[in-house]
C-alpha positions as CSV (number, residue, x, y, z in Angstrom):
1,X,28.2,-52.1,-5.7
2,X,24.1,-52.2,-4.2
3,X,22.6,-49.3,-5.5
4,X,19.3,-49.0,-3.6
5,X,20.3,-44.6,-3.8
6,X,19.6,-44.0,-7.7
7,X,16.4,-46.3,-8.2
8,X,15.1,-46.7,-4.9
9,X,11.4,-47.0,-4.2
10,X,9.9,-47.8,-0.7
11,X,8.1,-51.0,-0.2
12,X,7.1,-50.4,3.3
13,X,3.5,-48.5,3.4
14,X,3.5,-44.7,2.8
15,X,2.7,-45.0,6.2
16,X,6.0,-45.5,7.8
17,X,9.6,-45.9,7.2
18,X,8.8,-48.5,9.9
19,X,11.3,-50.6,11.1
20,X,11.8,-52.4,14.3
21,X,10.9,-55.0,16.9
22,X,7.4,-56.0,18.6
23,X,7.1,-56.8,22.4
24,X,4.9,-54.7,25.3
25,X,0.7,-54.7,25.1
26,X,0.7,-51.2,25.6
27,X,-2.1,-50.4,23.0
28,X,-4.5,-53.5,24.7
29,X,-4.0,-51.5,28.3
30,X,-5.1,-48.1,26.7
31,X,-7.9,-49.8,24.5
32,X,-10.2,-49.9,28.1
33,X,-10.4,-45.8,27.7
34,X,-12.1,-46.0,24.4
35,X,-8.8,-44.0,23.2
36,X,-5.5,-45.4,22.4
37,X,-2.4,-43.5,21.5
38,X,-0.4,-45.6,19.2
39,X,-1.7,-48.0,16.3
40,X,0.4,-50.8,14.8
41,X,-0.9,-54.2,12.5
42,X,-1.6,-56.6,15.5
43,X,-2.5,-54.3,18.1
44,X,1.2,-54.3,20.3
45,X,3.4,-51.7,20.8
46,X,6.3,-51.4,22.7
47,X,6.0,-47.8,24.1
48,X,3.4,-47.0,26.3
49,X,1.1,-43.7,26.4
50,X,3.5,-41.7,28.6
51,X,6.7,-42.8,26.8
52,X,9.2,-39.4,26.7
53,X,11.1,-40.6,23.8
54,X,12.2,-43.5,21.9
55,X,14.7,-45.5,23.3
56,X,17.5,-45.3,20.3
57,X,17.6,-40.7,20.9
58,X,19.4,-39.0,22.7
59,X,16.7,-36.3,24.3
60,X,19.6,-33.7,25.4
61,X,20.9,-33.8,21.4
62,X,21.8,-30.0,20.5
63,X,20.5,-28.1,17.7
64,X,22.8,-26.5,15.4
65,X,24.5,-26.9,12.3
66,X,24.5,-28.6,8.8
67,X,23.8,-31.6,6.8
68,X,24.8,-31.7,3.3
69,X,23.7,-35.1,1.4
70,X,22.5,-36.9,-1.3
71,X,18.6,-38.0,-2.1
72,X,19.0,-41.7,-1.0
73,X,15.4,-42.6,-1.1
74,X,12.5,-42.0,-3.2
75,X,8.5,-41.5,-2.9
76,X,6.3,-40.0,-5.5
77,X,7.7,-38.6,-8.7
78,X,11.1,-37.7,-7.2
79,X,14.1,-38.0,-9.2
80,X,17.6,-38.9,-8.1
81,X,19.4,-36.9,-10.8
82,X,17.1,-33.3,-11.0
83,X,14.1,-31.4,-9.8
84,X,12.3,-29.3,-11.4
85,X,9.1,-29.3,-9.2
86,X,8.4,-28.5,-5.2
87,X,5.2,-30.6,-5.1
88,X,6.5,-34.0,-4.8
89,X,2.6,-35.9,-4.2
90,X,1.6,-36.0,-8.0
91,X,2.7,-37.8,-11.3
92,X,3.9,-34.5,-13.2
93,X,7.5,-33.2,-12.8
94,X,10.5,-34.6,-11.1
95,X,9.8,-33.8,-7.4
96,X,12.7,-32.3,-5.0
97,X,14.8,-34.3,-2.2
98,X,13.4,-33.8,1.0
99,X,10.3,-32.5,1.0
100,X,8.4,-34.8,3.4
101,X,10.0,-32.9,6.3
102,X,8.0,-30.0,5.5
103,X,4.5,-31.6,6.1
104,X,3.3,-33.4,9.2
105,X,1.2,-36.3,9.4
106,X,-1.6,-37.6,11.9
107,X,1.1,-39.8,13.2
108,X,4.8,-40.7,13.2
109,X,6.5,-44.2,13.4
110,X,9.2,-46.0,15.9
111,X,12.4,-46.7,14.8
112,X,12.2,-49.7,16.9
113,X,9.1,-51.5,15.6
114,X,8.5,-52.9,12.2
115,X,5.1,-51.1,12.1
116,X,3.9,-49.1,14.8
117,X,2.7,-45.7,15.0
118,X,2.1,-43.0,17.5
119,X,0.7,-39.9,18.3
120,X,2.0,-36.4,16.2
121,X,-0.8,-34.2,14.7
122,X,-3.2,-37.0,16.8
123,X,-3.0,-37.1,20.1
124,X,-5.1,-40.7,20.3
125,X,-7.5,-42.4,18.2
126,X,-10.9,-43.7,18.9
127,X,-11.5,-47.0,16.9
128,X,-15.0,-48.7,16.2
129,X,-15.6,-52.5,17.4
130,X,-15.5,-53.6,13.4
131,X,-12.5,-51.2,13.0
132,X,-14.1,-49.7,10.0
133,X,-14.0,-45.9,11.2
134,X,-11.3,-44.4,13.1
135,X,-12.0,-41.1,14.7
136,X,-8.7,-39.5,14.8
137,X,-8.5,-36.6,17.9
138,X,-5.9,-33.9,16.8
139,X,-4.0,-31.7,19.1
140,X,-5.4,-27.8,19.0
141,X,-2.0,-26.7,19.2
142,X,-1.1,-28.1,15.9
143,X,0.2,-25.3,13.3
144,X,1.2,-24.6,9.7
145,X,4.1,-22.5,9.5
146,X,2.9,-19.3,8.7
147,X,0.8,-20.0,12.1
148,X,-2.4,-21.0,11.2
149,X,-4.3,-23.8,12.5
150,X,-4.0,-27.1,11.4
151,X,-7.6,-28.7,11.5
152,X,-9.0,-32.0,10.9
153,X,-10.9,-30.0,7.9
154,X,-6.9,-29.8,6.7
155,X,-6.7,-33.7,7.1
156,X,-9.5,-34.8,5.6
157,X,-8.5,-32.5,2.3
158,X,-5.4,-34.1,2.3
159,X,-6.8,-37.3,1.8
160,X,-9.2,-36.9,-0.1
161,X,-7.0,-35.1,-2.4
162,X,-4.3,-37.6,-2.7
163,X,-7.1,-40.0,-3.4
164,X,-8.1,-38.4,-6.4
165,X,-5.5,-36.4,-7.3
166,X,-2.0,-37.5,-6.0
167,X,0.4,-39.7,-7.6
168,X,-0.7,-42.9,-8.5
169,X,1.0,-45.2,-5.9
170,X,-0.8,-42.6,-3.4
171,X,-4.0,-43.5,-5.3
172,X,-3.5,-46.9,-5.1
173,X,-2.9,-47.0,-1.6
174,X,-6.1,-45.3,-0.9
175,X,-8.4,-47.1,-2.7
176,X,-9.9,-48.3,0.1
177,X,-10.5,-45.2,1.7
178,X,-14.4,-44.4,1.9
179,X,-14.6,-41.0,3.0
180,X,-12.6,-38.6,5.2
181,X,-14.4,-35.9,7.1
182,X,-14.2,-33.7,9.7
183,X,-16.3,-33.4,12.7
184,X,-14.9,-30.2,13.9
185,X,-11.8,-28.7,14.3
186,X,-10.2,-31.0,16.3
187,X,-11.9,-34.9,15.1
188,X,-11.2,-36.3,11.8
189,X,-13.5,-39.1,10.9
190,X,-12.1,-42.1,8.4
191,X,-14.5,-44.8,6.8
192,X,-13.1,-47.8,5.7
193,X,-13.9,-50.6,2.9
194,X,-15.4,-53.1,4.5
195,X,-12.7,-55.2,2.2
196,X,-9.7,-52.8,4.0
197,X,-6.5,-54.4,4.1
198,X,-5.0,-55.0,7.6
199,X,-2.7,-51.7,7.4
200,X,-4.6,-49.1,5.5
201,X,-5.1,-47.4,9.4
202,X,-1.4,-47.2,8.7
203,X,-1.4,-45.9,5.3
204,X,-3.9,-43.3,6.1
205,X,-2.0,-42.2,9.2
206,X,1.0,-41.7,7.6
207,X,0.4,-39.1,5.0
208,X,0.9,-35.6,4.8
209,X,-0.9,-32.9,5.7
210,X,-1.7,-30.0,3.4
211,X,-3.5,-26.7,3.9
212,X,-6.4,-26.6,2.3
213,X,-6.6,-22.7,2.5
214,X,-2.9,-22.7,0.7
215,X,-4.2,-25.3,-1.9
216,X,-7.6,-22.8,-2.5
217,X,-7.1,-21.9,-6.1
218,X,-4.2,-23.4,-6.7
219,X,-3.9,-26.7,-9.2
220,X,-2.9,-29.6,-7.3
221,X,-1.6,-31.5,-9.9
222,X,0.9,-29.0,-11.6
223,X,4.6,-28.7,-10.7
224,X,5.4,-25.7,-9.3
225,X,8.5,-24.5,-7.6
226,X,6.7,-22.3,-5.3
227,X,7.1,-24.3,-1.8
228,X,3.5,-25.6,-0.1
229,X,2.5,-24.6,3.0
230,X,3.8,-26.9,5.7
231,X,3.8,-27.6,9.2
232,X,6.6,-29.6,9.7
233,X,10.1,-29.7,11.6
234,X,11.7,-28.1,8.5
235,X,10.9,-25.6,5.3
236,X,12.0,-25.4,2.2
237,X,14.9,-22.4,2.2
238,X,16.9,-21.5,-0.7
239,X,17.3,-23.9,-3.7
240,X,18.7,-23.9,-7.4
241,X,16.4,-26.0,-9.5
242,X,18.1,-29.2,-11.1
243,X,21.2,-28.3,-8.6
244,X,20.5,-28.2,-4.6
245,X,17.8,-27.7,-2.3
246,X,18.0,-26.3,1.2
247,X,15.7,-26.7,4.4
248,X,15.7,-24.9,7.5
249,X,14.9,-26.1,10.5
250,X,11.8,-24.2,12.0
251,X,12.8,-23.3,15.5
252,X,9.3,-22.9,17.1
253,X,8.3,-25.7,15.3
254,X,4.8,-26.7,17.2
255,X,5.4,-29.8,17.6
256,X,9.6,-30.7,18.8
257,X,8.6,-31.1,22.0
258,X,6.5,-34.2,21.6
259,X,7.9,-37.7,22.6
260,X,7.9,-39.0,18.5
261,X,10.5,-35.7,17.8
262,X,12.8,-35.0,21.3
263,X,16.1,-36.2,20.0
264,X,15.7,-35.9,16.3
265,X,15.4,-33.0,13.8
266,X,18.8,-31.7,15.2
267,X,20.4,-30.1,12.4
268,X,19.7,-26.5,11.6
269,X,20.1,-27.0,8.0
270,X,19.8,-29.6,5.6
271,X,21.1,-29.5,2.3
272,X,21.1,-32.2,-0.7
273,X,23.1,-31.6,-3.7
274,X,22.9,-33.0,-7.1
275,X,25.1,-34.5,-9.1
276,X,24.3,-36.8,-12.4
277,X,27.8,-38.3,-12.0
278,X,28.7,-40.2,-9.1
279,X,33.1,-39.8,-9.4
280,X,31.8,-36.1,-9.2
281,X,29.8,-36.5,-6.4
282,X,32.3,-38.7,-4.5
283,X,34.7,-35.9,-5.4
284,X,32.3,-33.6,-3.5
285,X,32.4,-35.6,-0.6
286,X,36.2,-35.8,-0.3
287,X,36.2,-32.0,-1.0
288,X,33.4,-31.5,2.2
289,X,31.0,-30.0,-0.2
290,X,29.0,-33.4,1.0
291,X,29.5,-34.0,5.2
292,X,28.2,-37.7,4.7
293,X,27.9,-40.6,2.4
294,X,26.5,-43.6,2.4
295,X,28.3,-45.6,0.3
296,X,26.8,-48.3,-2.5
297,X,29.9,-48.7,-4.7
298,X,32.4,-51.5,-3.9
299,X,34.8,-50.3,-5.8
300,X,34.9,-47.1,-4.5
301,X,34.8,-48.7,-0.9
302,X,37.4,-50.7,-1.5
303,X,40.1,-48.2,-3.2
304,X,38.3,-44.6,-2.8
305,X,38.8,-43.8,0.6
306,X,42.7,-43.6,0.6
307,X,42.2,-39.4,0.2
308,X,44.1,-37.2,3.0
309,X,41.1,-36.2,5.3
310,X,40.3,-40.1,5.8
311,X,44.4,-40.8,6.6
312,X,44.7,-37.5,8.7
313,X,41.3,-38.7,10.6
314,X,38.9,-36.0,9.3
315,X,36.9,-38.2,7.6
316,X,35.7,-41.9,9.5
317,X,34.4,-44.7,7.8
318,X,32.8,-47.5,9.2
319,X,30.0,-50.6,8.6
320,X,27.4,-50.9,10.4
321,X,24.9,-53.9,10.2
322,X,21.3,-53.9,9.6
323,X,18.8,-56.5,10.6
324,X,15.9,-55.0,8.3
325,X,14.9,-57.2,5.5
326,X,17.3,-56.0,2.4
327,X,16.5,-53.9,-0.4
328,X,15.5,-55.8,-3.6
329,X,17.7,-54.8,-6.1
330,X,17.6,-56.2,-9.8
331,X,17.3,-56.2,-13.7
332,X,13.7,-56.1,-14.3
333,X,12.1,-57.5,-17.6
334,X,9.2,-55.5,-19.1
335,X,6.6,-58.6,-19.5
336,X,4.2,-56.3,-21.5
337,X,6.2,-56.8,-24.5
338,X,5.9,-60.0,-26.7
339,X,9.5,-60.9,-26.6
340,X,9.5,-61.1,-22.6
341,X,6.2,-62.7,-22.3
342,X,7.6,-66.6,-22.0
343,X,9.1,-67.4,-18.5
344,X,11.4,-69.7,-20.5
345,X,13.2,-66.8,-21.9
346,X,13.1,-64.7,-19.3
347,X,14.9,-67.9,-17.0
348,X,17.5,-68.0,-19.9
349,X,18.3,-64.5,-19.9
350,X,18.7,-64.5,-16.4
351,X,21.2,-67.5,-16.8
352,X,23.6,-65.2,-18.9
353,X,24.1,-63.0,-15.7
354,X,27.3,-64.6,-13.8
355,X,26.9,-63.5,-10.4
356,X,30.1,-65.3,-8.9
357,X,32.6,-63.8,-11.9
358,X,30.9,-60.0,-11.5
359,X,31.3,-60.5,-7.2
360,X,35.2,-61.6,-7.7
361,X,36.4,-59.1,-10.1
362,X,33.7,-56.4,-9.9
363,X,32.8,-56.1,-6.1
364,X,35.4,-57.2,-4.6
365,X,33.9,-60.3,-2.8
366,X,31.5,-57.4,-1.0
367,X,27.9,-58.9,-1.5
368,X,26.0,-61.7,-1.8
369,X,23.5,-63.3,-4.5
370,X,19.8,-62.2,-4.1
371,X,17.7,-64.8,-4.5
372,X,14.1,-63.9,-2.8
373,X,11.6,-61.0,-2.7
374,X,12.2,-60.7,1.1
375,X,15.4,-61.6,1.8
376,X,17.1,-61.5,4.8
377,X,13.9,-62.1,6.6
378,X,11.6,-64.7,7.9
379,X,9.2,-64.1,5.2
380,X,12.0,-65.8,2.1
381,X,10.6,-69.1,1.2
382,X,12.5,-72.1,1.7
383,X,13.1,-75.7,1.1
384,X,9.3,-77.3,0.4
385,X,6.1,-74.9,1.2
386,X,4.4,-75.7,4.5
387,X,0.4,-77.1,4.5
388,X,-0.3,-73.4,5.1
389,X,1.7,-72.9,2.2
390,X,-0.1,-75.0,0.0
391,X,-3.4,-74.2,1.3
392,X,-3.2,-70.4,-0.1
393,X,-1.5,-71.4,-3.5
394,X,-3.9,-74.5,-3.9
395,X,-6.6,-72.9,-5.1
396,X,-4.0,-71.5,-7.9
397,X,-2.6,-74.6,-8.6
398,X,-4.0,-75.1,-12.8
399,X,-2.2,-71.8,-13.5
400,X,1.3,-71.7,-11.8
401,X,3.9,-73.4,-13.1
402,X,4.4,-76.8,-11.2
403,X,7.6,-75.4,-9.7
404,X,6.1,-73.1,-7.3
405,X,5.0,-76.1,-5.1
406,X,8.5,-77.7,-5.0
407,X,11.7,-75.5,-3.4
408,X,11.5,-72.1,-4.6
409,X,13.6,-71.1,-7.7
410,X,17.1,-70.3,-6.9
411,X,19.6,-68.5,-9.4
412,X,22.5,-71.4,-10.0
413,X,25.9,-70.9,-8.8
414,X,28.2,-70.8,-11.5
415,X,31.8,-71.8,-12.2
416,X,33.0,-68.0,-11.8
417,X,34.8,-67.8,-15.2
418,X,32.4,-65.3,-16.6
419,X,31.1,-67.8,-19.2
420,X,30.0,-70.7,-17.6
421,X,29.1,-72.9,-20.8
422,X,26.9,-75.3,-18.4
423,X,24.4,-72.5,-17.9
424,X,24.7,-71.3,-21.5
425,X,23.9,-74.3,-22.7
426,X,21.0,-74.6,-20.5
427,X,19.7,-71.1,-21.9
428,X,20.0,-72.0,-25.0
429,X,17.8,-75.4,-24.5
430,X,15.3,-72.8,-22.6
431,X,15.2,-70.1,-25.9
432,X,14.9,-72.8,-28.0
433,X,11.7,-74.6,-25.7
434,X,10.5,-71.2,-26.4
435,X,9.8,-71.3,-30.2
436,X,13.6,-69.3,-30.7
437,X,15.8,-70.2,-33.5
438,X,19.6,-69.9,-34.3
439,X,20.5,-68.8,-37.8
440,X,23.9,-68.0,-37.9
441,X,25.0,-65.7,-35.0
442,X,21.6,-63.7,-34.7
443,X,19.1,-65.8,-32.5
444,X,15.4,-64.9,-33.7
445,X,12.0,-64.8,-31.5
446,X,9.2,-67.4,-32.4
447,X,8.0,-64.2,-34.3
448,X,11.2,-64.2,-36.7
449,X,12.1,-61.2,-35.6
450,X,15.6,-61.1,-34.0
451,X,16.1,-60.7,-30.8
452,X,17.6,-57.5,-29.7
453,X,17.6,-56.0,-25.9
454,X,18.2,-52.8,-24.8
455,X,19.2,-52.2,-21.2
456,X,17.7,-48.8,-19.8
457,X,19.6,-46.5,-17.5
458,X,20.8,-43.1,-17.2
459,X,24.5,-43.2,-15.3
460,X,27.2,-45.6,-16.3
461,X,28.1,-47.1,-12.9
462,X,26.2,-50.5,-14.1
463,X,27.6,-50.7,-17.2
464,X,30.8,-52.5,-15.6
465,X,28.5,-55.2,-14.3
466,X,26.1,-54.9,-17.2
467,X,28.5,-55.1,-20.2
468,X,30.0,-58.7,-19.4
469,X,26.4,-59.8,-19.2
470,X,25.6,-58.4,-22.4
471,X,28.4,-60.3,-23.7
472,X,27.2,-63.6,-22.6
473,X,23.7,-62.5,-23.8
474,X,25.2,-62.3,-27.6
475,X,27.1,-65.5,-27.3
476,X,23.6,-66.9,-27.2
477,X,23.0,-65.2,-30.5
478,X,20.8,-61.7,-28.6
479,X,21.6,-58.5,-29.6
480,X,21.9,-56.6,-26.0
481,X,23.0,-53.0,-25.9
482,X,22.9,-50.4,-23.1
483,X,21.0,-47.3,-23.7
484,X,22.1,-44.5,-21.7
485,X,19.9,-41.3,-21.4
486,X,19.4,-38.0,-19.4
487,X,17.8,-38.1,-15.9
488,X,14.1,-36.3,-17.3
489,X,13.5,-38.9,-20.4
490,X,14.6,-42.1,-18.2
491,X,11.7,-40.8,-15.8
492,X,9.6,-40.6,-18.3
493,X,10.4,-43.6,-20.5
494,X,9.6,-45.6,-17.3
495,X,6.5,-43.7,-16.3
496,X,4.9,-45.2,-19.4
497,X,7.5,-48.3,-19.7
498,X,9.0,-47.8,-22.6
499,X,12.0,-50.3,-21.8
500,X,12.8,-53.4,-22.2
501,X,15.3,-54.3,-19.0
502,X,15.4,-51.7,-16.3
503,X,17.3,-52.2,-13.0
504,X,15.2,-51.0,-9.9
505,X,15.8,-51.3,-5.7
506,X,12.7,-51.5,-3.5
507,X,13.4,-51.0,-0.1
508,X,12.3,-54.3,1.9
509,X,9.8,-54.3,5.2
510,X,9.5,-55.7,8.4
511,X,6.1,-56.0,7.6
512,X,5.0,-55.8,3.6
513,X,0.9,-55.1,3.4
514,X,-0.4,-52.4,1.3
515,X,2.2,-51.5,-0.6
516,X,2.7,-54.7,-2.2
517,X,0.2,-53.8,-4.6
518,X,2.3,-51.0,-5.6
519,X,5.1,-52.8,-6.7
520,X,3.3,-56.3,-7.5
521,X,0.1,-55.9,-8.3
522,X,-1.9,-56.1,-11.7
523,X,-4.2,-52.9,-11.7
524,X,-0.5,-50.9,-10.6
525,X,1.5,-52.6,-13.5
526,X,-1.6,-51.5,-15.9
527,X,-1.7,-47.8,-14.3
528,X,1.1,-45.6,-16.0
529,X,4.1,-44.3,-13.3
530,X,3.3,-47.5,-11.0
531,X,6.1,-49.0,-9.3
532,X,4.9,-52.3,-11.1
533,X,7.4,-51.9,-13.8
534,X,7.9,-55.3,-14.3
535,X,4.2,-55.5,-15.7
536,X,2.9,-58.3,-13.2
537,X,-0.1,-59.0,-13.7
538,X,-0.9,-63.0,-11.9
539,X,-4.1,-63.3,-10.2
540,X,-2.1,-65.6,-7.7
541,X,0.1,-62.4,-7.1
542,X,-3.0,-60.3,-6.4
543,X,-4.8,-62.7,-4.1
544,X,-2.1,-63.5,-1.8
545,X,-1.1,-59.9,-1.5
546,X,-5.1,-59.0,-0.3
547,X,-4.5,-62.3,2.2
548,X,-0.9,-60.3,3.4
549,X,-2.7,-56.9,3.9
550,X,-5.3,-58.8,5.8
551,X,-3.5,-60.9,7.6
552,X,-4.6,-61.1,11.5
553,X,-1.2,-62.4,13.1
554,X,2.5,-62.2,12.3
555,X,2.6,-66.0,11.5
556,X,0.1,-65.1,9.1
557,X,1.8,-62.5,7.5
558,X,5.1,-64.6,7.4
559,X,3.0,-67.4,5.8
560,X,1.9,-65.6,2.8
561,X,4.9,-64.0,2.3
562,X,6.7,-67.3,1.7
563,X,3.6,-68.0,-0.9
564,X,3.7,-65.1,-2.8
565,X,8.2,-65.5,-2.6
566,X,7.6,-68.8,-4.3
567,X,5.1,-67.5,-6.8
568,X,7.0,-64.4,-7.6
569,X,10.4,-66.3,-7.9
570,X,8.7,-68.7,-10.6
571,X,7.9,-66.3,-12.9
572,X,11.2,-64.9,-13.5
573,X,10.4,-61.3,-13.7
574,X,13.3,-60.0,-12.7
575,X,17.1,-61.1,-12.9
576,X,18.3,-60.5,-9.2
577,X,21.2,-58.8,-8.1
578,X,22.8,-58.7,-5.1
579,X,22.8,-57.6,-1.5
580,X,24.6,-57.1,1.8
581,X,23.3,-57.2,5.5
582,X,25.0,-53.9,6.7
583,X,25.4,-50.4,5.5
584,X,28.4,-48.6,4.4
585,X,29.2,-45.1,5.9
586,X,31.3,-42.4,5.3
587,X,31.4,-38.6,7.3
588,X,33.4,-35.7,8.3
589,X,34.2,-36.2,11.9
590,X,32.0,-33.3,12.8
591,X,29.1,-35.4,14.3
592,X,27.7,-37.4,17.3
593,X,25.4,-40.0,17.5
594,X,23.1,-41.9,20.5
595,X,24.9,-45.0,22.5
596,X,21.9,-46.9,20.9
597,X,20.7,-47.2,17.4
598,X,17.1,-48.5,16.1
599,X,16.6,-52.0,16.1
600,X,16.2,-52.5,12.3
601,X,18.1,-49.8,11.0
602,X,21.5,-47.6,11.5
603,X,19.7,-44.3,12.7
604,X,22.3,-42.5,10.2
605,X,21.9,-39.7,10.1
606,X,18.4,-39.2,11.1
607,X,19.3,-39.5,15.1
608,X,23.0,-37.9,14.6
609,X,23.3,-34.2,15.5
610,X,26.2,-31.5,14.7
611,X,28.7,-31.6,17.4
612,X,30.6,-27.9,17.2
613,X,33.9,-29.4,19.4
614,X,34.6,-31.7,16.5
615,X,34.0,-29.5,14.3
616,X,36.5,-27.1,15.3
617,X,39.0,-30.2,15.9
618,X,38.9,-30.8,12.1
619,X,39.0,-27.2,10.9
620,X,35.4,-27.4,10.0
621,X,33.7,-25.3,13.0
């Protein structure tokens, strides 16, 4: 049971859910005119300036129907189990699902490329020779939902207020933005720090644009159930706080015919339902309250899809391969706490988790063991470090474990018994080396306090996986227990790092960059509400993130990511869980989809559309 749903955050930059491949020299060809139609990390684009639509969409896809789903990924302050605010871009409150669809950005990502953006609000970009200034040329037809014009003043206001008052994630991403100002209604001038990271221009181009006039006199940092004025393909419709929220397609959406939008935004209504219990949520799918479900529970996938609608063919079930880097999911230690400061203690705890037994007995053998922070990608460290990796690591040799310069750390394979004595003996040795002492059945920390661990969660779904893990910890003399709290309390405790161990999943990125600071950087770990839940505070990690963010070629990026992978794995900041290089989907047979999917994603359900004939055939038309 992989679960990027319940606590997944976006590891790719806020600029993009950027997915895909690399080809062509469109950017270089157009640059001779002084303007470019797209941006990327390394200057190459698949689609030329005259492209009509992305290859993976159906440009004739009909509009209509409804999509009813659950929130699957979170940005800003979004909470998977409830919501009490429609402002998802600040720290305060629990943000509602789907709000990003109500806002446009300067540019939009391609599902065929890992790091490319093409014009949305901005029709083109002028870049200075030293790449320190970007002038985004805005389309004069860009409009907010009330008909007012979207101008460069609105774009500048949005970047500045996110940098000053936005959620810590956005503030950190925009640290190297020096200024954003309007040079007229249709020209946004952005100045970047000389120390700017490679992808900062992508981050900026992907940020939401707010109406400056609408926010005048309102507190940007406050929670609100008044929908902020947007300009995107959808606007907020009906909702009940904490229960559901609907979004209505804007029929006269100003950008509906732009190449980045053709064949997408096909549903008239998108409804997000909230359920605090996964079993109840699945029942809602079975009875049709939800009509699309991405499944993350192996037990349910193996045994739960035997209900009448599936047997009758009204519900479809399929596995779609996913070539994108896998989600990074694990139990993270809060290294801010004294008990978890010694990496030997953290490694010992990890040895008590028997993946082989768990996979065979709980997860139907559906998964592979996660071992890397860049799993299922060329950025995963393997074997001995290359000379180029060593060169990056060498300045920190004295501070790093010697293992960083050898084979990368791999969780050992157990005998599958559930309590591998060899691994538990090694765990006991590590604990004793770290200064822990056993007194009877109680393990005491070096300070003499009994070793107790609380696994924090807001759902019981992981309990079948955690309980055997905790039983092994108790064999080591550690009193390990679970604490299940309500979603709001969980969110608050995570924001102030009031936990021992908590699970977290991060989406993988084909082109890691600025966002790594948010999840692994020292500054983030010291800031409330960041995604660096482990509290990683490591100069080598910080330095490697900067190298990654400024890499000028993909090979430089891959080398730096492999070096970072070695440091993080040696740091024992987590107990890695599992992954699956494919996606599980089930849906009521009332949708159609393009013949081609995006290269690095399933395309579901974003490129799909409501098929009225299929819906009638299954009695849901």
